Residue, then its C-alpha position, 0 to 999 in steps of 0.5 A: m357730677l352735680k345735679k341741677q335742681k329746679n326751683k319749684i314753687n308750691g301754690f295754686t294756679f290762677l285757674e284753680i283759684l278761679i274755679a274755686v271762687s266760681l263754685i263758692a259763688i254758685l253754691s252761695s246763690i243756691v243757698y240764698i234762694n233755698i233759705n226762704p223760697e216762699g219769701r222770694f216768690r212773695e217779693s217777686r209778686n210784690s215787684q210785679r204789682d209795683a211795676d203794674i201800677h206804674e204801667l197803669l199810671q203811664a197808660i193814663t198819662l199817655y192818654k192825657s197827652d193825646n187828649n188835651n191833658q184831659l183824664p178819661q171820662s170814666i175817671t173824671s166821672l168818679t166820686r172824688d176821694l173814693y176808691y174803685q177797683i179796676g175791672t170790668g165786673s159789676d160787684c167790686d166792693d172788696l176790702c183792701e187790707n193794706p192800707i184798709i180801704n173799702l172799695e166802691n161797688t162799681c168797678l172802674d173799667l179801664s179796658f179802653l186803655s189796652n184797646n187803644g194801645y196805651t198799654t198791652d193789658i190791664p194788669i191782674d194781681p199776680g198772686n190772688n187766685g180770685a183776681s181776674a179781668l172782672e176784679t183785678r185787685y188794683f184800685l184807683s182814686l181821684s182826689t178833690e185836688g185832681l191827684l190820682t192814686i193807683g194801688n194794689c189790694s193784695e200785697e204780701a209780707d216780704i222776707n222780713n215779714i213786713t207788708p209794703q203798701i204798693q201804691i202811687t199818687k201823682 
């Protein structure tokens, strides 16, 4: 009597392939993070700094829209084209290194923006241990043309060892 032979196809099932690809993806992400973890943390802090300056600009813009397109008095009273550190302290004459900026001794108090609901808090630099509400390590300048420049003094080099300038002018 002849035996009936089954056709058996050798190979992997879809589920086996899916599991293998998933494991490769998980291992790749672990290796990517572990290659330069400090660089990833620096990039993360720089991203937070960029978000912070945009949040400050948004708060000032909201203030202007509620007040007949007028900037706050604390900003309009600044000497034009000079840079002021944002904070509630009394001695803010620090040096920014990227770009090189000498900050004025007088701090610029923007706490009214958070007190009046234009922003939740005035941001403080996420990586600078000396930063506080007194000296946030963020700066603001008002140009003679009326443009606002808001930036950060504590940028960190990215994984390619390039230090970005984190500032915005509008």
